[in-house]
C-alpha positions, -999 to +999 in steps of 0.1 A: -242+599-325-261+565-330-237+552-356-207+562-332-224+542-303-227+516-325-191+514-334-179+518-296-203+487-287-186+468-313-153+477-303-162+467-270-175+434-280-145+424-302-121+400-283-089+420-273-056+401-278-020+414-260+009+401-279+045+405-271+067+401-301+107+399-302+127+409-331+162+401-323+193+414-343+230+410-342+235+436-316+197+448-301+166+433-295+136+449-311+101+446-287+069+456-292+034+450-271+003+450-293-032+453-283-049+435-311-036+463-340-025+488-318+011+489-305+013+505-269+047+497-265+076+497-288+114+495-278+148+488-293+171+475-264+209+479-274+233+456-264+271+464-259+290+442-280+314+433-250+287+422-231+277+399-262+313+385-266+314+365-237+290+340-252+308+315-275+275+310-298+246+333-304+222+308-294+238+313-256+225+347-255+191+336-249+190+340-211+206+373-210+186+388-235+156+373-217+165+386-190+168+419-204+134+421-222+117+413-190+135+440-172+124+468-197+088+453-196+087+452-160+106+488-160+077+501-183+049+492-163+039+461-186+021+436-168+032+403-188+005+382-169-021+399-193-003+384-227-020+362-248+004+350-268+045+359-276+058+361-311+096+362-322+111+363-355+117+333-374+153+319-380+176+300-401+150+270-400+144+242-426+127+252-457+087+255-448+058+276-467+047+308-452+024+313-423+023+314-386+037+283-364+037+274-332+071+269-315+075+232-305+106+209-296+113+201-332+118+239-341+136+245-307+164+218-316+170+232-350+173+267-339+194+258-310+216+238-332+217+263-359+206+237-383+208+265-417+233+285-396+239+305-370+222+338-369+208+363-344+172+355-356+175+317-342+172+335-308+132+349-318+118+315-315+137+307-287+130+339-264+094+336-274+089+298-263+110+310-229+087+337-220+055+322-233+060+290-216+064+308-179+029+327-187+010+290-201+004+307-234+019+297-267+049+310-285+050+318-325+070+326-353+057+341-387+072+338-422+110+335-415+136+343-444+135+303-452+102+305-467+101+283-497+068+281-519+085+279-552+072+262-583+094+229-591+106+249-623+119+278-607+143+255-587+165+245-620+197+271-623+215+252-651+238+237-628+224+204-610+246+205-580+238+244-573+197+243-574+178+277-568+171+287-532+141+306-519+157+329-488+142+360-491+124+392-470+097+370-466+080+386-433+078+422-450+070+409-485+041+389-473+030+415-450+027+445-475+008+420-501-016+414-477-018+451-473-019+458-507-047+432-513-067+447-484-066+482-500-078+468-531-106+454-516-093+420-522-076+391-506-040+380-508-050+346-516-069+357-548-047+381-561-013+377-581+014+404-569+049+415-580+068+426-545+100+443-546+118+445-513+141+473-512+168+472-487+204+464-478+194+437-499+168+436-530+144+404-535+114+409-560+089+381-559+060+365-576+035+362-551+004+340-567-028+335-549-009+336-513+022+316-526+057+330-536+063+308-565+095+325-576+121+348-560+157+357-565+180+347-535+190+383-523+217+372-498+241+350-521+243+367-555+211+367-576+191+395-587+194+435-586+227+448-568+217+467-538+234+490-512+255+462-499+250+434-524+264+426-560+232+407-571+240+386-602+275+388-619+291+372-650+297+337-636+325+331-658+343+362-646+339+355-612+351+319-613+384+336-629+385+360-599+382+333-578+412+316-591+435+345-596+453+342-565+449+374-556+418+372-534+406+348-500+373+331-503+361+357-477+377+387-496+355+374-528+322+369-507+326+403-490+327+418-528+291+400-534+277+404-495+284+436-475+307+453-499+293+452-531+267+474-551+266+510-540+292+504-516+316+492-543+303+520-569+304+551-548+315+542-510+285+546-493+251+522-485+236+553-476+205+560-507+200+595-488+234+602-491+235+594-529+204+614-536+219+642-520+250+638-545+226+637-572+212+665-562+242+687-563+253+675-597+272+641-590+267+623-629+282+592-619+260+588-584+232+594-609+243+567-631+249+541-605+217+549-587+198+547-620+215+515-628+200+497-597+167+513-604+169+495-640+180+462-623+149+461-600+127+469-628+142+444-651+136+417-624+100+433-617+094+420-656+110+387-654+085+380-626+058+396-647+065+365-668+063+339-641+027+350-633+022+348-675+014+388-677-014+383-651-001+409-624-027+427-604-002+453-588+033+458-582+044+468-546+074+485-537+085+484-501+117+485-479+142+511-471+148+527-506+112+529-514+114+561-490+131+576-519+110+594-548+137+597-572+144+558-569+105+548-569+105+572-600+129+557-619+116+520-614+077+531-621+087+545-655+096+511-664+071+488-650+041+509-655+028+491-684+028+459-664+004+470-633-003+497-614+021+503-583+018+508-547+048+521-526+047+511-486+078+524-476+101+509-448+100+474-430+076+471-401+087+438-387+071+440-354+036+451-373+039+421-394+049+398-367+018+406-347-009+404-375+005+368-382-003+358-349-039+381-347-049+359-380-046+325-356-059+338-329-089+350-348-092+316-364-086+334-398-056+309-405-049+278-380-011+275-370+012+255-389+034+225-372+072+226-380+086+190-386+120+176-393+098+155-420 
């Protein structure tokens, strides 16, 4: 009883931080309210395509989405005056190192003009700032997809005009790497970790003492093929296809992103459907599925050389990590490198909240976004 009372007193003395997190998608906005690590409210707000179509640009949606968020919080009885901070999903900014960034004017400018492209995630920092400024609290973003911590040697592609770029699932990769380090009673900054995020796109990163020093660009054709993306394809044959006169540019891009991978081979991006086909005896589905696992394992092997064979743990995450068969196909090939930990899914809201908590608890300093 004495130990229990002591624990309760410790919890009561622990500072309580309430954080609103916002993750905008193309036709939805996920929101969550956290009290420290505990999620007290979570909701996916669906947006009618016709409603969104009246806005010429994605950035023009911010006032509409802000109002929907505030109305939902009011309906649920969430008192926003108790918020300590607001955090949004980071957008397509300039290349920056990982971490938690306080939203400032330089960031807002780049999000509004779409410096690196127009995307719903650009609304994250804007929405966080607009809500936070009315409450006199700080707004943040955490580990956007443009996180770039590549070693200089990793930037060479073989074609000077086309350097390798760091575009990957930074938020989830870094969140699960920290979780794995904690489960190993260590810290992210002390370990060498390979993380394979396996969702609609697949990215495999080499994390060296808190920095992702190499990672495949899973968006524009590098690394394993995935449920919707082609990954690395033979460059010469791709050039021939581009100049064959048969395809338009958008059709080629569609083959690489959106209609590649499982979709191209099996006409589905649903891994559960593929596993059902395999269970029913579909040998071609098995071969394609195993080929995807083979390519993930090969990329993990590649990243082990980046870390010079010094790998503390391999982490599998993302939606595909729910598939037991798929995970087993990978682990049997990479088990000689290091032990494997599996964290299925991609809980972005938790990852955003954890990034802000590290700042509020002064475990990290907030980083400053600049144009330099």
